[in-house]
C-alpha positions in Angstrom: 0.0 0.0 0.0 1.4 3.3 -1.0 2.1 6.1 1.6 -0.3 8.8 2.4 1.9 11.4 0.8 1.6 9.5 -2.5 -2.0 10.5 -3.0 -2.6 13.9 -4.7 -5.9 14.5 -2.9 -6.7 13.6 0.6 -9.6 11.1 1.4 -12.7 12.1 3.2 -11.6 10.4 6.3 -8.4 12.5 6.4 -10.4 15.7 5.9 -12.8 14.9 8.7 -9.9 14.1 11.0 -8.2 17.5 10.1 -11.5 19.3 10.6 -12.0 17.7 14.1 -8.5 18.7 15.2 -9.2 22.3 14.0 -12.5 22.5 15.9 -10.9 21.2 19.1 -8.3 23.9 18.6 -10.9 26.5 18.1 -12.9 25.4 21.3 -9.7 25.5 23.4 -9.2 29.1 22.5 -12.6 30.1 22.8 -13.0 33.5 25.0 -9.3 34.1 25.2 -9.8 37.3 23.1 -11.6 39.0 26.1 -8.5 39.2 28.1 -7.5 42.1 25.8 -10.5 44.3 26.8 -11.9 42.9 30.1 -10.1 44.2 33.3 -12.5 42.0 35.5 -13.8 38.6 35.1 -17.6 38.4 35.0 -19.7 35.3 35.4 -21.1 34.6 31.9 -22.0 32.2 29.2 -19.7 32.6 26.2 -20.4 31.0 22.8 -17.7 31.6 20.1 -17.7 30.6 16.6 -14.4 31.1 14.7 -14.2 30.4 11.1 -10.6 30.5 9.5 -7.1 29.5 10.5 -6.1 32.6 12.4 -7.2 35.4 14.8 -6.7 39.0 13.8 -6.9 41.5 16.7 -7.5 44.4 14.6 -11.4 45.0 14.9 -14.3 46.6 16.7 -15.7 45.8 20.1 -19.3 46.7 20.5 -20.9 46.6 24.1 -24.7 46.8 24.4 -26.1 47.1 28.0 -29.7 46.2 28.5 -30.7 47.8 31.9 -33.6 45.3 32.2 -30.9 42.5 33.1 -28.7 41.6 30.2 -25.3 42.8 28.9 -24.5 41.8 25.2 -20.9 42.0 24.0 -20.5 41.7 20.2 -16.9 41.6 19.0 -16.3 41.8 15.1 -12.8 41.4 13.9 -11.3 42.4 10.7 -10.0 39.6 8.5 -10.9 36.4 9.8 -14.4 36.6 11.5 -14.7 36.1 15.2 -18.2 36.6 16.8 -18.4 36.4 20.5 -21.8 36.9 22.3 -21.6 37.4 26.0 -24.7 37.4 27.9 -24.5 38.6 31.5 -27.7 37.9 33.4 -28.4 40.1 36.4 -30.9 38.6 38.6 -33.6 41.0 39.7 -33.8 39.5 43.1 -30.2 40.5 43.7 -30.9 44.2 43.1 -31.1 44.9 39.3 -32.8 48.2 39.6 -31.0 50.9 37.9 -33.4 53.4 39.1 -32.7 53.0 42.8 -30.3 50.4 44.0 -27.8 49.1 41.3 -24.4 50.5 40.3 -23.4 49.6 36.5 -19.8 50.9 35.8 -18.9 51.1 32.1 -15.5 52.6 32.2 -13.6 51.9 29.1 -13.5 48.2 28.5 -14.7 47.3 31.8 -18.0 45.8 32.4 -19.0 45.7 36.0 -22.1 45.2 38.1 -21.9 46.3 41.6 -25.0 45.8 43.9 -23.2 45.7 47.1 -23.5 48.2 50.1 -21.8 51.7 50.2 -18.0 51.5 50.2 -16.2 52.9 53.3 -13.3 54.6 51.5 -11.2 54.8 54.8 -11.1 51.0 55.1 -7.8 49.5 53.7 -9.6 46.4 52.5 -11.5 48.5 49.9 -8.5 50.5 48.7 -7.7 48.3 45.7 -11.2 48.9 44.2 -11.5 52.6 44.4 -12.3 54.8 41.3 -10.4 58.0 40.8 -12.9 60.2 42.4 -12.9 58.2 45.5 -9.1 58.3 45.5 -9.2 61.9 45.3 -11.4 62.3 48.3 -9.2 59.9 50.2 -6.0 61.7 49.4 -7.6 65.0 50.2 -8.8 63.8 53.7 -6.0 61.4 54.5 -6.3 58.3 56.5 -8.2 58.0 59.6 -6.9 56.8 63.1 -9.0 55.1 65.5 -7.6 56.5 68.6 -9.9 54.5 70.8 -7.8 51.4 70.0 -4.9 51.6 72.2 -3.9 47.7 71.8 -4.8 45.1 69.2 -5.5 41.6 70.0 -2.5 39.3 70.9 -1.2 36.8 68.2 -0.1 33.2 69.1 3.3 34.7 70.3 1.7 37.1 72.7 2.6 40.1 70.5 0.1 42.8 69.4 -0.3 46.1 67.7 0.2 49.3 69.9 -0.9 52.9 69.3 2.7 53.9 70.0 3.5 52.7 66.6 1.8 55.9 65.1 4.7 58.0 66.5 8.4 57.8 65.4 11.2 58.5 67.8 14.2 60.3 66.2 17.8 60.1 67.4 17.6 63.3 69.4 14.6 61.8 71.3 12.1 64.2 69.4 9.1 62.6 68.0 6.8 62.8 64.9 3.7 61.3 63.7 3.7 58.6 61.0 0.7 60.0 59.4 1.0 57.4 56.6 0.5 54.5 58.9 -2.9 52.9 59.0 -4.1 50.0 61.4 -7.1 47.9 60.4 -8.9 46.3 63.4 -10.8 43.9 61.2 -7.8 42.5 59.7 -5.4 43.1 62.6 -2.9 44.4 60.1 -1.1 47.6 59.4 -0.7 49.3 56.1 1.2 52.3 54.4 -1.4 54.7 53.2 0.6 56.2 50.4 2.4 53.1 49.3 -0.8 51.1 49.0 -2.6 53.8 47.0 0.3 54.8 44.7 2.5 51.6 44.4 3.9 51.1 41.0 4.6 47.6 39.7 5.2 44.6 41.9 4.6 44.9 45.6 7.8 45.0 47.6 6.4 44.4 51.1 3.2 43.7 53.0 2.7 47.1 54.1 1.8 48.3 50.5 -0.3 45.1 49.8 -2.2 42.7 52.1 -0.9 44.3 55.3 1.9 43.5 57.8 1.0 41.5 61.0 4.4 40.3 62.3 4.2 42.3 65.6 7.4 40.9 66.9 9.5 42.6 64.0 7.0 45.4 63.5 9.1 48.1 64.8 12.1 47.2 62.7 10.0 46.7 59.6 8.6 50.3 60.2 12.0 51.8 60.4 13.1 50.0 57.3 10.1 51.0 55.2 9.9 54.6 56.2 13.5 55.2 54.8 13.1 53.3 51.6 13.1 55.1 48.3 9.8 53.8 47.1 8.2 55.0 50.3 9.7 58.5 49.8 8.5 58.7 46.1 4.9 57.8 47.2 5.0 60.2 50.1 5.9 62.9 47.7 3.2 62.0 45.2 0.6 62.0 48.1 1.7 65.3 49.4 1.8 66.9 45.9 -1.6 65.6 44.9 -3.3 66.7 48.2 -1.8 70.2 47.6 -3.0 70.3 44.1 -6.5 69.1 45.2 -6.6 72.0 47.8 -6.0 74.5 45.1 -8.0 72.7 42.4 -4.7 72.2 40.4 -5.0 68.5 39.3 -5.1 67.5 35.7 -8.7 66.5 36.0 -9.6 69.5 38.2 -12.7 70.3 35.8 -14.1 66.6 36.1 -13.3 66.6 39.9 -15.0 70.1 40.4 -18.2 68.6 38.6 -17.9 65.6 40.8 -17.8 67.8 43.9 -20.7 70.0 42.7 -22.9 66.9 42.0 -21.9 65.4 45.3 -23.0 68.5 47.2 -26.2 68.7 45.1 -27.1 65.0 46.0 -26.2 65.6 49.5 -28.7 68.5 49.7 -31.3 66.4 48.1 -31.0 63.5 50.3 -30.9 65.6 53.3 -34.4 66.9 52.4 -35.8 63.6 51.5 -34.7 62.2 54.9 -36.6 65.3 56.6 -39.7 64.4 54.7 -39.5 60.8 55.5 -38.8 61.6 59.2 -41.9 63.8 59.3 -44.3 61.2 57.7 -42.9 58.5 59.9 -43.0 60.3 63.1 -46.6 61.3 62.7 -47.7 57.7 61.4 -48.8 59.2 58.0 -49.2 57.0 54.9 -46.4 57.6 52.3 -47.6 56.2 48.9 -50.7 56.7 46.8 -52.0 54.8 43.8 -49.3 56.4 41.7 -45.5 57.3 42.3 -45.2 60.1 39.6 -44.8 63.8 40.3 -47.7 66.1 39.4 -50.2 63.4 39.1 -53.4 62.8 41.2 -53.3 60.2 44.1 -49.5 60.0 44.1 -49.3 59.9 47.8 -48.4 62.2 50.9 -44.7 61.9 50.1 -44.9 63.0 46.4 -47.2 65.8 47.5 -44.8 67.1 50.1 -42.0 66.9 47.5 -44.1 69.1 45.1 -44.9 71.5 47.9 -41.1 71.7 48.7 -40.4 72.4 45.2 -42.5 75.5 45.3 -40.3 77.2 47.7 -36.9 75.3 48.0 -34.5 75.8 45.0 -32.8 72.5 45.6 -36.0 70.4 45.1 -37.2 72.7 42.5 -34.1 71.9 40.4 -34.4 68.2 41.2 -38.0 68.1 40.0 -36.8 70.0 36.9 -34.3 67.3 36.3 -36.7 64.5 36.8 -39.4 65.9 34.6 -36.8 66.5 31.7 -35.5 63.0 32.0 -32.0 64.3 33.0 -31.8 61.9 35.9 -31.9 58.1 35.8 -31.6 57.9 39.5 -34.0 60.3 41.5 -34.5 58.7 44.8 -38.2 59.4 45.1 -39.5 55.9 44.5 -40.4 53.4 47.2 -37.2 51.5 47.3 -35.4 54.5 48.6 -38.2 55.2 51.1 -37.8 51.7 52.5 -34.0 51.9 52.5 -34.0 55.3 54.3 -36.6 54.1 56.8 -34.6 51.1 57.6 -31.4 53.2 58.0 -33.0 55.7 60.3 -34.7 52.8 62.2 -31.3 51.2 62.7 -29.6 54.4 64.0 -32.5 54.8 66.6 -32.3 51.1 67.6 -28.5 51.1 67.8 -28.7 54.0 70.2 -31.3 52.4 72.4 -29.1 49.2 72.4 -26.1 51.3 73.4 -28.0 52.8 76.3 -29.2 49.4 77.5 -25.7 48.0 77.3 -24.4 50.9 79.4 -27.1 50.4 82.0 -26.2 46.6 82.0 -29.4 45.5 83.6 -32.7 45.5 81.8 -36.2 44.1 81.9 -38.4 42.9 79.1 -42.2 43.6 78.5 -44.2 41.4 76.2 -47.7 41.6 74.9 -49.4 40.2 71.8 -52.4 41.3 69.6 -53.6 40.4 65.9 -53.0 43.0 63.2 -55.4 43.8 60.3 -53.8 41.1 58.1 -54.6 38.5 60.9 -51.0 38.0 61.8 -50.2 37.7 65.7 -47.8 40.5 66.5 -45.8 40.5 69.8 -44.3 43.8 70.9 -40.9 43.8 72.6 -40.5 46.6 75.0 -37.1 46.9 77.0 -37.0 48.8 80.4 -33.8 50.0 81.9 -32.2 53.0 83.8 -30.7 55.5 81.4 -27.6 56.5 83.2 -26.8 59.1 80.4 -29.8 61.2 81.2 -29.7 64.2 83.6 -31.6 63.7 85.7 -31.4 59.8 85.7 -34.6 58.3 84.5 -36.3 54.9 83.8 -36.8 54.4 80.0 -39.1 51.8 78.4 -38.0 51.5 74.8 -39.6 49.9 71.9 -37.5 47.5 69.9 -40.0 46.2 67.4 -42.8 43.8 66.6 -42.2 40.1 66.2 -44.6 37.8 64.1 -45.4 34.7 66.2 -47.1 31.7 64.6 -46.9 29.6 67.9 -48.7 31.6 70.8 -47.9 28.9 73.5 -45.5 29.6 76.1 -42.4 27.9 74.5 -43.3 29.5 71.0 -43.3 33.0 72.6 -40.0 32.2 74.6 -38.3 30.9 71.6 -39.1 34.0 69.4 -38.0 36.3 72.2 -34.8 34.6 73.2 -33.8 34.6 69.5 -34.5 38.3 69.0 -32.7 39.1 72.3 -29.6 37.2 71.0 -29.9 39.0 67.4 -29.8 42.4 69.4 -26.9 41.4 71.3 -28.6 41.5 74.7 -27.3 39.0 77.3 -30.1 37.1 79.0 -28.0 36.9 82.2 -28.5 40.7 82.5 -32.2 40.4 82.4 -33.5 41.3 85.9 -37.4 41.6 85.3 -40.2 40.3 83.1 -43.5 42.0 82.6 -46.6 40.3 81.1 -50.3 40.4 81.3 -52.1 37.6 83.1 -52.6 35.1 80.2 -51.8 31.5 81.0 -49.4 31.4 78.3 -47.4 34.3 79.8 -47.6 33.9 83.5 -47.9 30.1 83.7 -45.9 28.5 86.6 -44.7 25.6 84.5 -45.1 26.1 80.8 -45.4 29.9 80.6 -43.0 32.5 79.2 -42.1 33.7 82.7 -41.2 30.2 83.9 -39.1 29.4 81.1 -37.1 32.7 81.5 -36.8 32.1 85.2 -35.5 28.6 84.6 -32.8 30.2 82.3 -32.2 33.2 84.6 -33.7 33.0 88.0 -32.8 36.5 88.8 -35.4 37.7 86.1 -38.1 38.8 88.5 -41.8 38.3 87.1 -44.3 41.0 87.7 -47.9 40.7 86.4 -49.3 44.0 85.0 -50.7 46.1 87.6 -53.3 47.7 85.4 -54.4 44.2 84.1 -54.7 43.0 87.7 -56.9 45.8 88.5 -59.0 45.1 85.4 -59.4 41.5 86.5 -60.4 42.8 90.0 -63.3 44.7 88.6 -64.3 41.7 86.5 -64.4 39.7 89.8 -66.6 42.3 91.5 -69.1 42.5 88.5 -69.5 38.7 88.6 -70.1 38.4 92.4 -74.0 38.6 92.2 -76.8 38.9 89.6 -77.4 42.6 90.6 -74.0 43.5 89.6 -74.3 41.8 86.3 -77.8 43.4 85.5 -76.5 46.9 86.6 -74.1 47.1 83.6 -76.6 45.6 81.3 -78.9 48.6 82.1 -76.2 51.2 81.4 -75.4 49.6 77.9 -79.3 49.5 77.1 -79.6 53.2 77.9 -76.7 54.0 75.6 -77.8 51.6 72.9 -81.5 52.8 72.8 -80.2 56.4 71.7 -77.2 55.4 69.6 -79.0 53.3 67.4 -81.1 56.0 65.8 -80.2 59.6 64.8 -83.6 60.9 65.8 -83.3 59.5 69.4 -79.8 60.7 69.5 -81.1 64.3 68.8 -83.6 63.9 71.5 -80.8 63.0 73.9 -78.7 66.0 72.7 -81.6 68.3 73.2 -82.1 67.2 76.9 -78.5 66.5 77.9 -76.1 69.4 77.5 -73.2 68.1 79.6 -71.5 64.8 79.3 -72.5 62.5 76.5 -73.4 58.9 76.8 -70.6 56.3 76.1 -70.6 52.7 75.4 -69.1 50.2 77.7 -65.7 48.9 77.1 -65.4 45.1 76.9 -61.9 45.0 77.9 -60.8 48.0 80.0 -63.2 47.9 82.9 -61.7 50.9 84.6 -62.8 53.0 81.6 -66.5 52.3 82.2 -66.3 55.0 84.8 -67.0 57.4 81.8 -70.2 55.5 80.9 -71.4 55.4 84.6 -70.4 59.1 85.1 -72.6 60.5 82.2 -75.7 58.9 83.9 -74.7 59.5 87.5 -74.5 63.2 87.1 -77.4 63.6 84.6 -80.0 61.1 85.7 -82.9 63.7 85.4 -82.0 64.8 82.0 -81.6 61.3 80.6 -84.8 60.1 82.3 -86.7 63.0 80.5 -85.1 62.0 77.2 -86.2 58.3 77.7 -89.8 59.6 78.4 -89.8 61.6 75.3 -88.6 58.5 73.2 -91.5 56.5 74.8 -94.0 59.2 73.8 -92.8 60.0 70.2 -91.0 56.9 68.6 -92.8 54.9 65.9 -91.4 51.5 67.1 -93.7 49.9 69.8 -90.6 47.9 71.0 -88.5 51.0 71.4 -91.4 52.8 73.2 -91.7 49.9 75.6 -88.0 49.6 76.4 -87.8 53.5 76.9 -90.7 53.4 79.3 -89.1 50.4 81.2 -85.8 52.2 81.5 -87.3 55.6 82.6 -89.8 54.3 85.2 -88.5 50.8 86.3 -84.7 51.1 86.4 -84.2 54.9 86.7 -87.2 55.0 88.9 -85.9 52.4 91.3 -84.2 53.8 94.4 -81.8 50.8 94.6 -80.7 51.4 91.2 -79.7 55.0 92.1 -77.8 53.7 95.1 -76.0 51.3 92.9 -74.9 53.9 90.4 -73.5 56.1 93.1 -71.6 53.1 94.7 -70.2 52.0 91.2 -69.2 55.5 90.3 -67.2 55.8 93.6 -65.5 52.3 93.0 -64.7 52.9 89.3 -63.4 56.5 89.9 -61.0 55.4 92.5 -59.7 52.4 90.6 -59.3 54.6 87.4 -57.1 57.0 89.2 -54.8 54.3 90.3 -54.7 52.6 87.1 -53.6 55.9 85.3 -50.8 56.5 87.9 -49.5 52.8 87.2 -49.5 53.3 83.5 -46.7 55.9 83.5 -43.4 55.0 81.9 -41.3 55.8 85.1 -43.6 54.1 87.5 -41.5 52.2 90.1 -42.1 49.5 92.7 -42.4 51.7 95.8 -45.0 54.0 94.4 -47.0 51.1 92.9 -47.0 49.4 96.3 -48.2 52.6 98.0 -50.9 53.2 95.4 -52.2 49.6 95.7 -52.0 49.7 99.6 -54.0 53.0 99.5 -56.6 51.4 97.2 -57.0 48.4 99.7 -57.3 51.0 102.7 -59.9 52.8 100.6 -62.1 49.9 100.2 -61.9 48.9 103.9 -63.0 52.3 104.8 -65.6 52.3 102.1 -67.1 49.0 103.6 -67.8 50.9 106.8 -69.0 54.2 105.6 -69.6 53.9 101.9 -73.1 52.7 101.9 -74.5 55.5 104.2 -72.9 58.1 102.0 -74.1 56.6 98.9 -77.6 56.4 100.2 -77.4 59.9 101.2 -76.3 61.1 97.7 -79.0 58.8 96.1 -81.9 60.5 98.0 -80.9 63.9 96.7 -81.1 62.4 93.2 -84.4 60.6 93.9 -85.9 63.8 95.1 -84.9 65.8 92.0 -86.4 63.4 89.7 -89.6 62.6 91.7 -88.7 59.1 92.8 -89.6 57.8 96.4 -86.2 57.5 98.3 -86.9 54.1 99.7 -85.7 50.9 99.0 -88.6 48.8 97.3 -90.0 46.3 99.9 -90.1 42.9 98.3 -92.5 40.3 99.6 -91.0 38.1 102.2 -90.4 34.5 101.2 -91.0 32.2 104.2 -89.3 29.1 104.1 -91.0 26.1 105.2 -89.4 24.4 108.2 -88.3 20.8 108.4 -89.6 18.4 111.0 -86.5 18.5 113.0 -86.3 22.3 113.1 -87.5 24.1 116.4 -90.4 26.3 115.9 -89.2 28.5 118.7 -86.0 29.6 116.9 -86.7 33.1 115.6 -86.5 33.6 111.9 -84.2 36.4 110.6 -86.1 38.9 108.7 -84.0 41.6 106.9 -85.4 45.0 106.0 -84.9 46.1 102.3 -82.0 48.3 103.2 -80.3 45.6 105.2 -80.9 43.1 102.5 -79.2 45.5 100.0 -76.3 45.8 102.3 -75.8 42.1 103.1 -76.4 40.6 99.7 -75.0 43.3 97.4 -72.9 46.0 99.0 -70.9 43.9 101.3 -70.5 41.1 98.9 -69.2 43.5 96.4 -66.7 45.3 98.6 -65.4 42.1 100.4 -64.8 40.5 97.0 -62.8 43.6 95.9 -60.5 43.4 99.1 -59.9 39.8 98.6 -59.1 39.9 94.9 -56.8 43.0 95.4 -54.8 41.3 98.1 -54.6 38.1 96.2 -53.7 39.5 92.8 -51.0 42.0 94.0 -49.4 39.5 96.3 -46.2 39.7 94.1 -45.9 43.2 95.2 -45.6 42.1 98.8 -42.6 39.8 97.8 -40.8 42.6 96.1 -41.3 44.8 99.1 -39.5 42.2 101.1 -36.6 42.1 98.7 -36.2 45.7 97.7 -38.4 47.5 100.5 -35.4 48.5 102.6 -34.0 50.6 99.9 -36.7 53.0 99.9 -35.3 56.2 101.5 -37.9 56.5 104.3 -37.6 52.8 105.3 -33.8 53.0 105.1 -33.6 55.7 107.8 -36.0 53.7 110.0 -34.1 50.3 110.1 -31.9 49.1 112.7 -28.6 47.8 111.9 -29.3 44.1 112.4 -32.4 44.3 110.3 -30.6 46.3 107.6 -27.7 43.7 107.5 -30.3 40.8 107.3 -32.2 42.5 104.5 -28.8 42.8 102.7 -28.2 39.3 102.9 -31.6 38.6 101.7 -31.2 40.8 98.7 -27.8 39.1 97.9 -29.4 35.8 97.9 -32.2 36.9 95.6 -29.6 38.4 93.1 -27.4 35.2 93.2 -27.4 32.5 90.7 -24.8 29.8 91.0 -21.5 31.3 91.7 -22.5 34.8 90.2 -23.8 37.6 92.4 -24.7 41.1 91.6 -23.8 42.6 95.0 -21.8 41.9 98.1 -24.0 41.9 101.3 -21.4 43.1 103.7 -20.2 45.9 101.3 -23.7 46.8 100.7 -24.4 47.0 104.3 -21.4 49.5 105.1 -22.3 51.6 101.9 -26.0 51.8 103.0 -24.9 52.9 106.6 -22.7 55.5 105.3 -25.1 56.5 102.5 -27.9 57.1 105.0 -26.0 59.6 107.0 -25.4 61.6 103.6 -28.9 61.4 102.4 -30.8 64.6 102.9 -34.0 64.3 104.8 -36.2 65.8 102.0 -35.3 62.9 99.7 -37.9 60.3 99.7 -37.8 58.9 96.0 -35.5 56.2 94.9 -34.9 58.3 91.8 -33.4 61.0 93.9 -31.5 58.6 95.9 -30.0 57.0 92.7 -29.0 60.4 91.5 -26.9 61.0 94.7 -25.4 57.7 94.4 -24.5 58.3 90.7 -23.1 61.7 91.6 -20.9 60.3 94.5 -19.8 57.2 92.5 -18.2 55.5 95.6 -21.2 53.3 96.5 -21.0 50.6 93.8 -23.1 47.9 95.4 -25.8 50.4 96.5 -25.8 51.9 93.0 -26.3 48.3 91.5 -29.1 47.5 94.0 -31.1 50.7 93.2 -30.6 50.3 89.4 -32.1 46.7 89.6 -34.8 47.7 91.8 -35.9 50.6 89.3 -35.6 48.1 86.4 -38.3 45.7 87.6 -41.5 46.6 85.5 -44.7 47.4 87.0 -47.1 47.4 84.0 -47.4 46.6 80.3 -48.8 50.0 79.3 -46.0 50.7 77.1 -46.7 47.6 75.1 -50.5 48.5 74.9 -49.4 52.1 73.6 -47.3 50.5 70.9 -50.4 48.5 69.6 -52.1 52.0 69.1 -49.2 52.7 66.7 -49.6 49.3 65.1 -53.2 49.9 64.2 -52.4 53.3 62.9 -49.4 52.2 60.7 -50.9 48.8 59.5 -54.6 49.9 58.5 -56.8 48.3 56.2 -55.5 50.2 53.2 -51.7 49.4 54.2 -52.4 45.7 55.2 -49.7 44.4 52.7 -47.0 46.3 54.5 -43.9 44.3 54.9 -42.7 43.5 58.5 -39.4 45.4 58.0 -41.3 48.6 57.0 -43.7 48.2 59.6 -41.0 47.9 62.4 -39.0 50.9 60.9 -42.0 53.1 61.0 -43.0 52.1 64.3 -39.7 52.7 65.9 -39.3 56.0 64.3 -42.9 57.0 65.5 -42.6 55.7 69.0 -39.1 56.6 69.7 -39.3 60.1 68.1 -37.3 61.8 70.8 -34.2 59.7 69.8 -34.9 60.2 66.1 -34.6 64.1 66.7 -31.2 63.6 67.9 -29.8 61.2 65.3 -26.9 62.8 63.4 -27.6 62.4 59.5 -24.4 63.8 58.3 -22.6 60.6 57.9 -25.7 58.9 56.4 -26.1 61.8 53.9 -22.3 61.7 53.1 -22.5 58.0 52.1 -25.4 58.6 49.9 -24.2 61.7 48.3 -20.9 60.0 47.5 -22.7 57.0 46.0 -25.0 58.8 44.0 -22.6 61.5 42.6 -20.5 58.7 41.3 -23.5 57.0 39.8 -25.1 60.1 38.4 -22.0 61.4 36.7 -22.3 58.5 34.2 -25.8 59.4 33.0 -26.0 63.2 33.4 
């Protein structure tokens, strides 16, 4: 067989084999051309088809950017044809929104998609990726030293960074600052500022590249570096460039001046946008309408305020002009930027609260739950602590957010709360109090939230809500007998008969000129005093209105009901006495409840108020009925009712065969029957219920009572010492103890001699301790006592904001936005003190860089 070279023409198999080898070579070189015009690799799918035997690099590169998510690169080369299609898909979920959030950089041949957070130009980790404008800012301002860092963490050899490295000692013992030296606490490394920015070519040392962390040889390395020729050249370049920037004498001074102008413009715009967001959030006003464009109807309160600002403010006026004429691709008026700024402001407020809590060390939690309009169970988290930074010292109850809970059992609520506390960086071991309502899932002794926290930290004292306990006391009173239940039924019927008709309500208004009738609250019993009060002081006018309804109404059922209420109920002397009794009870309980709801309510005041209430009922038991009958007689005479208790027919019980007929049968008069079977039952039940429901206050009085200034002066030394040991045991868990009993005893003995006689409040006593600052154990004891919560009123107040923010028309609001708006609205005093300069600076820097590409 002849050799292959013998044949003039190649066979088909040989041609196929050659073609296959050429295709494999082409595939192996596919995409290599992009290395000539792409500085940064991008995750992409590359399909290249090359026809021909060679590659000619003389050609055109076309880059088409589709802002909806695709980047298409077409490369057409002269000579042999090379086509490369690069599709870069930007996922929308990762932030591909050119109007608000994304940063697409088209500098020369570089195709870059940056959706990350704002860059901190003073962080050495970011210096390799800075653009020229950022480098100009960094050169002009210079590196920043964190002077709070005196020492860094130790390495495996026990060596570490020291702030003394910032200073160079000369041969004559004089010193000068190494203003080029930068320490990164995140990396625990030091860098040369000028060499890292201006290095030319290959890195010659760690100081100008990845950082230097050999602390054993750090001093020698610094001396070697600062006298090197390369360092001197970079220092000169830095100083000369900074000088030119200060006098606007750089080569790109026109572009840099435009950049600074744009930066200042965006700074002013964002500052005004933040002010608008702060105003709407603080007052709980809705932001958005059905549209999000300027000068259109129903575009929402935010857009309306922007338009109003534009009528008077030149900055916003110019911004609106740019938006209208499509001069801006980024305008920061959409809902995305609203959410971002709301969350940033809320984070600033929350960080300030967390900082105050950590400075106070000890804190208590207050929890309560309610369903929102979208039928999600929302649990509010309130933290109570002593604010040591305020002057004078005061107790704060700060809102930290709403938590969605799907499991409302004790375990479910405990797990959600514990996870949130860990996320906020609050140590459960520092918790010294728990405040919940009287629900079984909260206060349960075995499976409730309080029992689970108590097992984790026995020093977290549980206190049932004082206002809720008062409310349950009134419920117990109302359920003591049938007459009590029917009394409030009559009050509600009087309101209903007028409220269900505008004509009948007008009759009421014509006759009653003072207090208006109110419906009974189904949850807050102490607020029923307003319903009783309106009838108590206007019985004659209301009775006259009922009589007119009975005469003039067209509905016979309404006529009958009105006549019955006017003549049978309001015409009954026992009902008049009952309304006087209930008004006195509800008015007194309501006053105590309002006092307990204050944010700075503390244990000693709460104990005093509850004890006063119990004493009131004990005295009312003796004299209350006689005084009530006297006032009821005046009302009865005024409305023409006989001021006597109605005499009921005596029911005589048939005696059994073994009962003696000589035993006298006890027959009570109408007034005595009212007293025994109604008044005494009512008051006795109240006293028993108050003592039982506020028994926990007595336990706390045993633990902390001796710290009250008045009692502290009265205690003997032996009793004072025993109470100190009792408090030490209460604040001890395992080997950990908050105080030392012996030291506390000596401090309190000395403190009592210094304490002025006019001071009776623990607040004032704590202020003296804080001022003197040499009673550490006493200071801790007072702070823990003031940290224990009394009510959950702050949690109830946060629900008012919840209903205002997440209404029927805003039911699809996200949980993050809800929490952001809620914390800005509730903690508005902290919001007013937030410094927005850093926030505005970051936004302005980012947006000036972004806007310069499109304007």
